[in-house]
C-alpha positions in Angstrom: -117.3 80.3 122.1 -113.7 79.9 121.1 -113.3 78.0 117.8 -112.2 74.5 118.3 -109.7 72.1 116.3 -109.1 68.4 116.4 -106.3 66.5 118.0 -106.5 62.8 116.4 -104.8 59.8 118.1 -104.9 56.3 116.4 -104.4 52.9 118.1 -103.8 49.2 116.8 -104.0 45.8 118.1 -100.2 46.2 118.5 -98.0 48.6 120.5 -97.0 51.4 118.2 -93.8 52.1 119.6 -90.1 51.0 119.5 -88.8 47.8 121.0 -85.3 47.6 122.6 -83.7 44.5 123.3 -80.3 42.9 123.7 -80.2 42.2 119.8 -81.1 45.7 119.4 -83.8 48.6 118.1 -87.0 47.4 116.5 -89.1 50.2 114.9 -92.7 50.4 115.7 -94.5 47.7 113.8 -96.8 48.3 110.4 -100.2 48.3 111.6 -102.6 47.7 108.9 -105.8 48.3 110.9 -106.3 51.4 113.1 -108.8 52.8 115.3 -108.8 56.4 115.3 -110.0 58.9 118.5 -110.3 62.8 117.9 -110.6 65.2 120.6 -111.5 69.0 120.2 -108.9 71.8 121.6 -109.2 75.3 121.8 -106.1 77.6 121.0 -105.6 78.7 124.8 -103.6 77.4 128.0 -106.8 75.0 128.8 -105.9 73.4 125.4 -102.5 73.3 125.7 -103.0 71.5 128.9 -105.5 69.2 127.5 -103.1 67.9 124.5 -100.4 67.4 127.3 -102.7 64.9 129.1 -103.9 63.3 126.0 -100.1 62.6 124.5 -99.5 61.1 128.2 -102.4 59.0 128.0 -101.8 58.0 124.5 -98.4 57.3 124.6 -98.6 55.3 127.5 -101.4 53.3 125.9 -99.1 52.5 123.1 -100.8 54.7 120.6 -99.9 57.3 117.9 -100.8 61.2 117.1 -102.1 61.6 113.8 -101.2 65.0 112.1 -104.6 65.1 110.1 -107.9 64.5 110.5 -110.5 61.7 109.4 -113.9 62.8 108.1 -115.2 59.1 109.2 -113.5 57.9 112.3 -111.4 54.7 111.6 -112.9 51.4 113.5 -109.8 48.9 113.2 -109.4 49.6 109.5 -106.9 51.0 106.9 -106.1 54.6 106.8 -105.4 54.7 103.1 -107.2 57.1 101.4 -109.4 57.7 104.3 -107.7 61.1 105.6 -109.0 64.5 104.5 -106.5 65.9 102.0 -108.0 69.5 102.4 -107.4 69.3 106.1 -105.2 72.4 107.6 -103.8 71.4 110.7 -103.4 74.1 113.7 -101.0 71.7 115.9 -97.4 72.0 114.5 -95.4 68.8 115.7 -91.5 69.9 115.9 -89.7 66.4 115.2 -85.8 67.3 116.7 -83.5 64.2 115.6 -80.4 63.8 117.4 -80.2 67.3 118.5 -76.5 67.8 119.8 -76.7 68.7 123.7 -73.2 70.4 123.6 -71.9 71.1 127.2 -75.6 70.6 128.2 -75.8 67.8 131.2 -78.8 65.7 131.6 -77.9 63.7 135.1 -79.4 60.2 135.0 -82.2 59.1 135.6 -84.0 61.1 133.4 -87.4 63.1 134.7 -89.7 65.6 133.4 -87.2 68.1 134.7 -84.1 67.0 132.3 -86.6 66.8 129.4 -87.6 70.4 130.3 -84.2 71.2 130.2 -83.6 69.7 127.0 -86.7 71.0 125.2 -85.8 74.7 126.4 -82.4 73.8 124.7 -84.2 72.7 121.7 -86.2 75.9 121.2 -83.1 78.0 120.8 -83.1 76.4 117.4 -86.4 77.3 116.5 -87.6 80.3 114.4 -87.6 83.5 117.0 -91.6 83.2 117.2 -91.5 79.7 119.1 -88.8 80.2 121.4 -91.0 82.0 124.0 -94.5 80.3 123.3 -95.5 77.3 125.8 -95.5 73.8 124.3 -95.9 70.2 125.3 -92.4 68.3 125.2 -92.3 64.3 124.5 -89.4 62.3 124.8 -88.9 60.3 121.4 -87.8 56.6 122.1 -84.2 57.1 121.7 -84.0 60.0 124.3 -81.4 59.3 126.6 -80.5 56.0 124.4 -77.6 58.1 122.7 -74.8 60.0 124.5 -74.7 63.8 124.1 -77.8 64.1 121.7 -81.5 64.1 122.3 -84.6 63.4 120.4 -88.0 65.1 121.2 -91.3 66.1 119.9 -92.5 69.8 120.6 -96.1 70.3 120.2 -97.5 73.7 119.5 -100.9 75.2 119.3 -101.0 77.8 116.2 -103.4 80.7 116.1 -104.8 79.6 113.0 -104.7 76.7 110.6 -102.1 76.7 107.9 -101.7 75.0 104.6 -99.6 71.9 105.0 -97.4 72.3 101.7 -96.4 75.9 103.1 -95.7 74.6 106.4 -93.3 71.9 105.1 -91.4 74.7 103.2 -91.6 76.9 106.5 -89.8 73.9 108.4 -87.2 73.4 105.3 -86.4 77.1 105.7 -85.9 76.8 109.7 -83.3 74.1 108.8 -81.3 76.4 106.7 -81.9 79.8 108.9 -80.0 78.6 112.0 -76.4 78.1 111.6 -76.0 75.0 113.7 -79.1 73.2 112.0 -77.6 74.1 108.7 -74.3 72.4 109.7 -75.9 69.2 110.4 -78.0 68.7 107.2 -76.5 65.4 105.5 -77.3 63.7 102.3 -79.7 60.6 102.7 -78.3 57.2 101.2 -79.8 57.9 98.0 -77.5 60.8 97.2 -80.7 63.0 96.1 -82.3 63.9 99.0 -81.4 65.5 102.5 -81.4 64.6 106.4 -82.5 67.4 108.4 -82.3 67.5 112.3 -85.6 69.4 112.1 -87.9 67.1 110.8 -90.0 68.5 107.6 -92.5 65.6 107.6 -94.5 66.5 110.6 -96.1 69.1 108.3 -98.0 66.5 106.2 -101.6 66.1 107.1 -101.3 62.1 106.8 -98.5 61.8 109.0 -98.0 59.6 111.9 -96.2 60.6 114.8 -94.9 57.7 116.9 -95.3 58.9 120.7 -95.7 55.2 122.0 -93.5 54.6 125.5 -90.8 52.0 123.8 -90.7 48.7 125.2 -87.4 47.8 127.0 -86.7 43.8 127.0 -84.2 42.5 129.0 -82.4 42.7 132.1 -79.5 45.1 130.7 -82.1 47.1 128.8 -83.3 49.8 131.1 -85.5 52.8 130.3 -83.6 55.8 130.8 -86.7 57.8 132.3 -87.9 57.0 135.9 -91.3 56.1 134.5 -93.3 56.7 131.3 -95.3 59.2 132.7 -92.0 61.7 132.8 -91.7 61.4 129.3 -94.2 64.2 128.7 -94.1 67.8 130.3 -95.8 70.9 129.7 -93.2 73.8 128.8 -94.2 77.1 129.9 -94.3 80.2 127.8 -95.2 83.8 127.5 -98.2 82.7 125.3 -100.2 79.6 124.7 -100.1 80.0 121.1 -97.7 80.7 118.4 -98.6 83.7 116.2 -97.1 82.3 113.4 -100.1 81.4 111.0 -99.5 84.4 108.6 -95.8 84.1 108.7 -96.4 80.3 107.3 -98.9 80.8 105.1 -96.8 83.7 103.4 -94.0 81.2 102.3 -93.2 80.3 98.9 -92.5 76.6 98.6 -90.3 77.2 95.2 -87.7 79.2 97.4 -87.4 76.1 100.3 -87.4 73.7 97.0 -84.3 75.8 95.5 -82.3 75.9 98.8 -82.8 71.9 99.1 -81.3 71.8 95.4 -78.4 74.1 96.0 -77.5 72.0 99.3 -77.6 68.4 97.5 -75.3 69.9 95.0 -72.9 71.0 97.7 -72.8 68.0 99.6 -72.2 65.6 96.5 -69.6 67.8 95.5 -67.9 67.3 98.7 -68.6 63.7 98.6 -67.1 63.6 95.3 -70.2 62.2 93.8 -71.0 63.2 90.1 -73.2 66.1 89.7 -76.8 64.7 89.3 -80.1 66.1 89.5 -82.7 63.8 91.2 -85.6 62.8 88.9 -88.8 61.2 90.7 -92.2 59.9 89.5 -95.2 59.1 91.2 -96.2 55.2 91.4 -98.6 53.2 92.6 -96.6 50.5 94.7 -99.9 48.5 95.6 -103.8 49.3 95.2 -104.4 52.7 96.6 -100.8 53.0 97.9 -98.7 55.8 96.0 -95.2 56.7 96.4 -92.5 59.1 94.8 -90.0 56.7 93.1 -86.5 58.0 92.8 -85.5 56.9 89.1 -81.7 57.7 89.1 -80.4 56.7 92.6 -76.8 56.2 93.4 -75.5 52.6 94.3 -75.9 51.8 98.4 -74.5 49.4 100.5 -77.6 47.3 102.3 -77.0 45.6 106.0 -80.4 43.9 107.5 -81.0 44.9 111.0 -83.8 42.5 111.7 -86.8 41.0 110.4 -90.3 41.4 111.7 -93.0 39.5 109.7 -93.9 40.5 107.0 -91.2 43.3 107.0 -87.3 43.3 106.5 -85.6 46.4 108.5 -82.2 47.6 107.1 -79.7 50.4 107.1 -78.2 51.9 104.0 -74.5 52.9 103.7 -73.4 52.5 107.3 -76.5 54.3 109.0 -78.0 52.7 112.4 -81.4 54.2 112.1 -83.4 50.7 111.0 -85.3 53.1 108.8 -85.5 51.3 105.5 -87.7 48.4 104.9 -89.4 46.1 102.2 -91.9 43.2 102.3 -90.1 40.1 103.1 -91.2 38.1 100.2 -91.3 41.3 97.8 -88.2 43.5 97.8 -88.4 45.3 94.8 -88.8 48.6 96.3 -87.3 50.1 99.6 -89.3 52.1 101.7 -88.3 54.4 104.5 -89.8 56.4 107.8 -87.5 59.3 106.4 -88.8 62.0 104.1 -87.2 59.9 101.1 -88.7 58.8 97.6 -88.6 54.9 97.6 -86.2 53.0 95.2 -86.0 50.1 93.6 -83.5 47.5 95.2 -82.2 46.1 92.0 -80.8 49.4 91.0 -79.2 50.8 94.2 -78.0 47.5 95.0 -78.0 45.0 92.1 -75.3 42.3 93.8 -77.3 42.5 97.3 -80.8 41.9 95.1 -79.8 38.8 93.4 -78.2 37.2 96.7 -81.6 38.2 98.5 -83.8 36.7 95.9 -81.9 33.6 95.9 -82.2 33.2 99.8 -86.0 33.8 99.7 -86.1 31.3 96.7 -84.2 28.9 98.8 -87.2 29.0 101.3 -90.0 28.3 98.7 -88.7 26.5 96.0 -88.3 22.9 96.6 -88.8 19.5 95.0 -91.8 18.8 97.8 -93.4 22.4 97.3 -96.0 22.7 94.5 -97.9 25.7 93.1 -101.6 25.5 93.0 -104.5 27.9 91.9 -108.3 27.6 92.2 -111.5 29.4 92.5 -113.6 30.0 95.5 -116.9 28.5 94.0 -118.8 30.5 96.8 -117.1 33.5 97.1 -116.1 33.9 93.3 -112.3 34.8 94.6 -109.1 33.2 93.3 -106.2 32.1 95.6 -102.7 31.3 95.0 -100.8 28.5 97.2 -97.7 26.9 97.7 -98.1 23.2 99.6 -95.6 20.7 100.3 -96.9 17.4 98.2 -95.7 15.0 101.0 -97.9 15.9 103.7 -100.2 18.4 102.4 -99.3 21.1 104.7 -99.7 24.6 103.5 -96.5 27.1 102.6 -98.0 30.2 101.6 -101.6 31.3 100.7 -102.8 34.8 99.0 -105.6 35.9 97.1 -105.1 37.3 93.5 -106.6 38.7 90.6 -107.3 36.1 87.8 -104.8 38.1 85.6 -102.0 37.6 88.2 -102.6 33.4 88.3 -100.3 32.6 85.0 -97.3 34.7 86.4 -97.5 33.2 89.8 -97.6 29.5 88.0 -94.7 30.4 85.9 -92.7 31.7 88.5 -92.8 28.2 89.9 -92.1 26.3 86.9 -95.8 25.3 86.0 -98.4 26.0 83.5 -101.8 27.9 84.2 -104.5 25.2 84.4 -107.2 25.5 81.6 -110.4 25.4 83.2 -109.3 26.8 86.7 -110.7 24.5 89.2 -113.6 25.6 91.6 -112.6 24.6 95.0 -114.8 24.6 98.3 -112.9 27.1 100.8 -113.9 26.9 104.9 -112.7 27.6 107.7 -112.4 24.3 109.9 -110.0 24.7 112.8 -111.1 21.2 114.3 -110.1 19.3 111.2 -106.8 17.0 111.5 -106.5 16.3 107.8 -104.5 18.9 106.4 -105.3 22.1 104.6 -105.0 20.8 101.1 -107.8 17.9 100.0 -107.0 17.7 96.2 -109.1 14.5 96.0 -112.3 16.7 97.3 -111.3 19.9 95.8 -111.2 21.2 99.6 -109.1 24.0 100.7 -109.3 24.5 104.7 -108.0 28.2 105.6 -107.2 27.1 109.0 -103.3 26.9 109.6 -102.5 25.5 113.4 -100.1 28.3 115.0 -96.6 26.9 115.9 -97.6 26.3 119.6 -100.7 24.2 118.5 -98.0 21.9 116.2 -95.6 21.0 119.1 -94.9 17.9 120.5 -95.1 18.3 124.1 -91.7 18.8 125.6 -92.9 19.2 129.2 -91.6 16.3 131.6 -94.3 13.9 132.4 -95.0 15.1 135.8 -96.6 18.1 134.6 -98.6 16.2 131.8 -102.3 15.3 132.6 -102.9 17.7 135.2 -106.3 17.7 136.6 -109.0 20.7 136.9 -108.4 21.9 140.5 -104.7 21.4 140.6 -103.6 24.0 137.7 -102.3 26.7 140.0 -99.8 24.7 141.8 -98.2 22.7 138.9 -98.2 25.8 136.7 -96.7 28.1 139.4 -93.4 25.5 139.0 -93.5 25.3 135.4 -94.3 29.0 134.4 -94.2 30.8 137.4 -94.5 34.3 135.5 -97.2 33.3 133.2 -99.1 32.2 136.6 -98.2 35.4 138.3 -100.2 37.1 135.3 -102.9 34.8 135.2 -103.5 34.9 138.9 -103.3 38.6 138.9 -105.8 39.4 136.4 -108.4 36.8 137.6 -108.2 39.0 141.0 -106.6 36.0 142.9 -109.5 34.1 143.0 -108.9 30.4 143.6 -112.2 28.9 141.9 -111.5 31.5 138.9 -108.3 30.5 138.1 -109.0 26.9 138.1 -111.9 27.5 135.7 -110.1 30.0 133.4 -107.1 27.5 132.6 -109.6 24.4 132.1 -111.7 26.8 129.7 -108.5 28.2 128.1 -107.3 24.9 127.5 -110.6 23.6 125.9 -110.4 26.7 123.4 -106.8 26.0 122.6 -107.3 22.1 122.1 -110.6 21.6 120.9 -110.9 25.0 119.2 -114.8 25.3 119.4 -117.2 27.3 121.3 -117.7 26.6 125.2 -120.6 28.8 125.2 -119.2 30.5 128.3 -117.4 33.9 128.2 -115.3 35.6 130.9 -115.0 39.0 132.3 -111.9 40.4 133.7 -112.5 43.7 135.3 -110.6 46.1 137.7 -108.6 49.6 137.6 -106.4 50.5 134.4 -103.3 48.5 134.4 -104.1 45.1 135.9 -102.1 43.0 133.4 -105.5 42.5 131.3 -103.7 43.5 127.8 -100.5 41.9 128.6 -102.8 38.4 128.7 -104.1 39.2 125.3 -100.7 40.3 123.8 -98.4 38.0 125.6 -100.2 35.0 126.0 -103.5 34.5 123.9 -102.3 36.2 120.7 -99.1 34.1 120.6 -100.8 30.8 121.3 -103.7 31.5 118.6 -102.1 33.9 116.1 -103.2 37.2 115.3 -105.0 35.5 112.3 -107.2 33.6 114.9 -107.3 35.9 118.2 -108.5 39.6 117.7 -108.6 42.7 120.4 -112.0 44.3 119.3 -113.9 47.5 121.3 -117.8 47.8 121.7 -118.4 49.7 118.3 -117.1 46.5 116.6 -119.9 44.5 118.1 -122.5 47.3 116.9 -121.0 47.3 113.6 -123.0 45.4 111.1 -119.8 44.1 109.2 -118.7 41.6 111.3 -117.0 39.0 108.7 -114.2 39.1 111.1 -115.9 36.5 113.3 -115.8 33.8 110.3 -112.2 32.9 111.1 -111.6 33.7 114.9 -111.1 31.4 117.7 -110.8 33.9 121.0 -111.8 37.4 120.7 -111.3 39.9 123.4 -113.6 42.8 124.0 -111.5 45.7 125.6 -112.8 48.6 127.6 -116.2 46.9 127.6 -119.2 48.6 129.4 -122.7 47.7 128.2 -124.2 51.0 129.1 -121.9 52.3 126.1 -123.6 50.4 123.8 -126.3 52.3 121.7 -128.9 49.8 122.6 -128.0 48.2 125.7 -130.9 45.4 125.9 -130.2 44.3 122.1 -126.5 44.3 122.6 -127.2 41.7 125.7 -129.0 39.5 123.6 -126.7 39.9 120.6 -123.6 38.9 123.1 -125.6 35.8 124.4 -125.9 34.9 120.8 -122.4 35.3 119.8 -121.2 33.3 122.7 -123.6 30.5 122.4 -124.4 29.7 118.8 -121.8 27.7 116.9 -123.5 28.8 113.5 -124.8 32.0 112.1 -124.6 34.8 109.3 -121.7 37.2 109.0 -121.2 40.0 106.7 -117.7 41.1 105.1 -117.8 44.6 103.4 -119.1 44.8 99.8 -120.8 41.5 100.0 -124.0 39.7 101.2 -124.4 37.8 104.5 -123.7 34.1 104.3 -124.1 31.4 107.2 -121.0 30.3 108.6 -119.9 27.7 111.3 -118.6 30.0 114.0 -115.9 29.0 116.7 -114.6 31.5 118.4 -114.6 32.1 122.5 -114.9 35.6 124.2 -113.2 37.2 126.8 -114.2 40.8 128.4 -111.8 43.5 129.7 -113.4 46.2 131.6 -112.3 49.0 134.0 -115.7 49.5 135.5 -117.5 47.6 138.3 -120.9 47.9 136.3 -119.4 46.5 132.9 -121.9 43.8 132.5 -125.8 43.7 132.8 -126.1 40.2 133.7 -129.5 38.5 134.5 -129.9 36.0 137.8 -130.5 33.2 135.5 -127.5 33.9 133.4 -125.7 30.8 132.0 -123.0 32.4 130.0 -120.5 34.6 132.0 -117.8 33.8 134.1 -117.1 37.1 136.1 -113.8 37.4 138.0 -113.3 39.3 141.2 -112.1 42.8 140.4 -108.4 43.5 140.2 -107.7 47.2 141.9 -103.9 46.9 142.3 -102.0 47.7 139.0 -99.7 44.9 138.0 -96.7 47.4 137.8 -97.2 47.9 141.7 -96.0 44.2 142.2 -93.9 43.6 139.4 -91.4 44.9 136.8 -93.4 44.5 133.7 -90.5 44.4 131.2 -88.9 41.8 133.1 -92.3 40.0 133.4 -93.0 40.0 129.5 -89.5 39.0 128.8 -90.0 35.8 131.2 -93.4 35.0 129.6 -92.0 34.6 126.4 -89.5 32.5 127.5 -92.2 30.4 129.3 -94.8 30.5 126.5 -93.8 27.1 125.0 -93.8 25.0 128.4 -97.5 27.1 129.0 -98.6 25.4 125.5 -97.4 22.1 126.8 -99.1 22.2 129.7 -102.4 23.4 127.9 -102.1 20.7 125.5 -101.8 17.9 127.9 -104.1 19.5 130.5 -106.9 16.7 131.3 -109.8 19.2 130.4 -113.0 18.8 132.0 -115.4 19.5 128.9 -118.5 19.7 131.0 -117.0 22.4 133.7 -115.6 24.1 130.4 -119.2 24.8 129.5 -120.6 25.7 132.6 -120.0 29.6 134.0 -119.2 29.5 137.8 -121.9 31.4 140.0 -119.4 33.6 142.1 -119.8 36.5 144.5 -117.9 38.8 142.3 -121.0 37.7 139.6 -123.3 38.6 142.0 -121.5 41.8 142.8 -121.1 42.9 139.0 -124.9 42.1 139.0 -125.7 44.2 141.6 -123.7 47.0 140.4 -125.1 47.3 137.0 -128.9 46.3 137.5 -131.4 48.9 138.2 -134.2 47.9 140.8 -136.5 47.2 137.7 -133.8 44.6 136.5 -133.6 42.9 140.3 -137.7 43.0 140.2 -137.8 41.2 137.0 -135.1 38.7 138.1 -137.1 37.8 141.2 -140.4 37.2 139.4 -138.5 35.3 136.7 -136.4 33.3 139.1 -139.0 32.9 141.9 -137.1 34.5 144.6 -139.9 35.1 146.8 -137.5 36.3 149.8 -136.7 39.4 147.5 -140.0 40.3 147.1 -141.0 40.0 150.7 -137.9 41.8 152.1 -138.1 44.8 149.4 -141.7 45.3 149.2 -142.5 45.2 153.0 -139.4 47.6 153.7 -141.1 50.3 151.3 -141.5 53.4 153.8 -144.7 55.4 152.8 -144.2 59.1 152.7 -147.5 60.1 151.2 -151.2 58.7 151.8 -151.0 56.8 148.3 -147.7 55.0 149.1 -149.6 53.8 152.2 -152.2 52.2 149.9 -149.8 50.9 147.8 -147.9 49.0 150.5 -151.1 47.6 152.4 -152.2 46.4 148.9 -148.8 44.6 148.1 -148.9 43.2 151.8 -152.2 41.5 150.7 -150.8 40.3 147.6 -147.8 38.9 149.2 -150.1 36.9 151.9 -152.4 35.7 149.2 -149.3 34.4 147.4 -148.1 32.7 150.5 -151.5 31.0 150.9 -151.3 29.8 147.3 -147.8 28.2 147.9 -148.9 26.7 151.0 -152.1 25.1 149.5 -150.1 24.2 146.2 -148.1 21.6 148.5 -145.0 22.5 146.0 -143.1 25.7 144.9 -144.9 26.5 142.1 -147.7 29.2 141.5 -149.3 31.7 138.8 -148.6 35.4 139.5 -151.6 37.2 137.7 -150.6 40.4 136.2 -152.8 42.8 138.5 -150.5 41.3 141.5 -147.4 41.8 139.9 -148.4 45.5 138.7 -149.4 46.3 142.5 -146.0 45.1 143.7 -144.2 47.1 141.2 -146.0 50.4 141.9 -145.2 50.0 145.6 -141.5 49.5 144.6 -141.9 52.6 142.4 -143.9 54.6 144.3 -146.1 55.3 141.7 -149.4 54.3 139.3 -148.3 52.6 136.4 -150.9 51.9 133.9 -151.2 48.3 133.3 -151.2 48.5 129.3 -147.7 50.4 129.9 -146.5 47.7 132.3 -147.5 44.8 130.2 -145.2 46.3 127.2 -142.5 47.0 129.7 -142.4 43.3 130.9 -142.6 41.9 127.4 -139.5 43.9 126.6 -137.6 42.2 129.4 -138.6 38.7 128.1 -141.5 38.2 130.7 -145.0 37.4 129.1 -148.3 37.2 130.7 -150.6 34.5 129.3 -154.4 34.6 129.5 -155.3 31.2 131.2 -159.0 29.9 133.0 -158.1 29.7 136.6 -160.9 29.2 139.3 -163.5 30.0 136.6 -161.8 33.2 135.5 -159.9 34.2 132.5 -156.9 36.1 133.9 -153.3 36.8 132.6 -150.7 35.3 134.4 -147.3 34.2 134.5 -146.1 30.6 135.7 -143.8 31.0 138.5 -141.5 28.5 140.1 -141.4 29.7 143.5 -138.1 29.1 145.6 -138.8 29.4 149.3 -135.6 29.1 151.4 -135.6 28.6 155.2 -135.6 32.4 155.8 -138.8 32.8 154.3 -141.8 31.8 157.2 -144.9 31.9 155.0 -146.8 31.4 158.1 -145.6 34.6 159.9 -146.1 36.7 156.7 -149.8 35.5 156.5 -150.2 36.3 160.2 -148.1 39.8 160.4 -149.3 41.1 157.1 -152.4 39.7 155.7 -156.1 40.8 155.8 -158.4 39.4 158.8 -159.6 37.2 156.2 -156.3 35.8 154.9 -155.2 35.6 158.9 -158.4 33.4 159.4 -157.4 30.7 156.9 -154.0 30.1 159.0 -155.9 27.6 160.8 -157.2 25.5 157.8 -154.0 25.7 156.2 -152.4 24.1 159.3 -154.9 21.4 159.7 -154.7 20.7 156.0 
C-alpha cells in the first residue's frame, strides 16, 4: 500500500477569507479558536484529484489550509503550541503574489479556463522540476481585482517529505534564480527584510494558507469569477508528483541567507538608506506567542486602513496590502501577515504612536469612568474593570494576574486597594440593575448587545405584532430577513410564526424556552447565514456560538455558562459516539435551567443556564425523536439552495441594513410565552422521526404512547415465510384479541400489558425468538420497565398503558377475525355488558 500523508484544513466560527466592500478590502479575521480536519493523501494522480476536491470544498466553506500537522485535532480551540514542530510536509504550496501577466490577456468573467492559463504562466517562473508537474491551482482573493497581475496558489505533491527550513531556503533561492522574480524583489517597509513575489512563508509547518472564497458586499463590488467553484482547477502535467525532495533537502540555508543580506544591502543603497544590518531577537509578546522582533528598524509612515475589533489594520510607507495590524487597545508591537519581524510602534513611528495613544486614551479616560480591581471569591481569579460611575455600566473588563493590578490602577490615576476585595461574579442576562453593584460586591458578566439596548425606532404600526401575524409585517419592514428565515424554515407558515415567537422570547427574556429547533435540508440553504448574519449580531459572539457534535461530547463544557443561543452545526445523532446517551443529554441541555459545567483545568461547578438551542443538519434522519417528544420543533426540509433564488452577496448586505429594525420588531413583538415553551407537532417532525427511527424504536413508541392501531396494523401485516413465523403470528393475533377484550371490558382506554404478551408481539415483528431476560433488559434501556403486580390473583410483570383507540380501530372486528374460538364467544357477553 502506498504511503499516506496528511492534508489539514481548519475552520472557525467566522469566515476565514477577505471581504471586499465599497470602503475597501478587509483581511481575514483573527480567529482565536479553530477546529481542524485532516485527510490522508497518496502521492499519485488520485491523491492530487482528492486534494483539488478538498480545496474546492473548504474554500467554499470559508476555511483555511494548514501547512503542518496537529498530533491531536483541534476542537474549537487555540492552535498555539498545538502543531507538531517535527512535522515534515509533503505538500508544497506555491503562493505567487501580484505576478505580472505581461501581454497575457484574461477575458472576463473569469473561469477555470483563465485560472489554468494563469497557472501555466506562473509555472514558467518556477524551478524547472515543477514546470511540467501536475498541480492544483487556487485563485487568491485578489485574482481579477488588480489589472495586469494575478495572485494564486499552486499545490504540488512531493515525492517525499522535506525539512521545512530547507524548503524555505529552496523557495528563497527560486526567487533569485529567475531573472523576472529577482527584478521584482523589494524592500519591506521595515527596510531590513525583503518582499518576494514567490512567498517563502508557505514552507513553514505552522502556516495558515487563506483559501476561503472572498466575500463581496455591495452592488458595485462583484466577484470577477463566474462562481466560487471556478476558483479551483486541476492543472495537468507529465507527473502527479514533483521529484524534488532530494534537491530540497540538499539545500544549505546559509546560502539563501547570504543572498538575502546582499540583496538588502543593494536595495538600501538604491533607496539612499544608510548601510545597516538588521538585528533581531525572539520575544514573547503574550503568553505562549513568540515573535522575531527587529530591534533596529527604519522609521516609517503609517496609514490606518480599517478597524475590525479587536484589531486595527494599516499600511506602511504608502502600501495597499492592509497587511500590518495591532491590538486596538495595545499598539506596542506592529504585527504583519508577511514574512517580516514585528516592530515596536514607538520606534518606527514615534509621532504616530503619540497621537494614537492620545486618541485611545480619550476613549477611556473620562471624569465619569473609574477603574476597579477585585478577586472572584469562587474562582480565585482577578479582574480589571473600567466602569461609568453615573450609571454603573461597564466600559472594559479583562482578567489579569495579581502582579498586573497595580500597573492597571496607576494607569488610570488610582492606587491599588489593600486588601483587594473579593466579589461575587455571576452571569445573569435577565438582570436590569447593571453590571456593577458596589454595595453588594457583585459583578454581572453579562453585557447586553447594542441591539438589546436600542430604543426601538420602528414605527408604531409594526410594534406589538401578535403571534400568527409576524410574516406579513416582517416582509414589509425587513423583506430580506423575511426571505432568509422563510427559506430556512422550509416555507412552513406555522413553523415561521412559531420560530419568530421563540426567537423573540430568547432575545427579550433571555432564558430557556425548553424547546429547541431543527432546521435541515441540502447544503447551502442559508442556515449559516441565519447564524452569522442575524443570530450572532443580535446576541453577540460572546453569548452565541456555533458548535459541532463533538463539542457536545466533550467533557469540558464550560462554554455553556455564558451562552444565550447555541447552534449545533452539521448535526446527525447517528454520528454521536453514544446515540442514546446523546439524546438524554440533549433533553437535559434543552430543558434544565441549572446544571454542572466544567472548564478546562478546573473542577465542575453548578451554575444557572440560559442557552436556547438550534440544530442545523444536511440529512433527513438527523434527529432521533420519540413519539412523545416535548422538546423539538422540526421545520420542513429545504431542498433548494438559497443561491438558486437570491444573490447571497446582495442578501447579506441588505440583511445588515435591516437588522436594527428586525431587532426592534423582536423587542416590541407581543410574545406568547406559553407557545414559546411548546413544540409544534408537525408532519416534518413525524417525517424526521420516521426517517431516523428503527422498527424497534417505533414499537417502543407505540407501547409507550398506547398506539394500539400501530400494533394491530404492523403485527397483523406480518407475512410468515417459515412454520415458526406462522406460529408467532397466530400467538400475536391471540394477544391482540385478548387486549381488545380487556380494553372493552375496562370501560376506558386503560390496561396493563404483561411482559410475555409484549415479547410475543416483539418476536412476531422481529421474526425471531428473543429470550425474556434479553428483552426485559432492552426495554429497560429504552426506559420501558415492567413491574411486578398482582392481577387476577397472580403476580405478573406488567407495564401500565393508556391505550389510545381511534375510530379506525374496530375492536369487535379484531376479536371476531383474529381471536381464538373462546375469545370470539366472548363477543356476545361483551356486547350485552
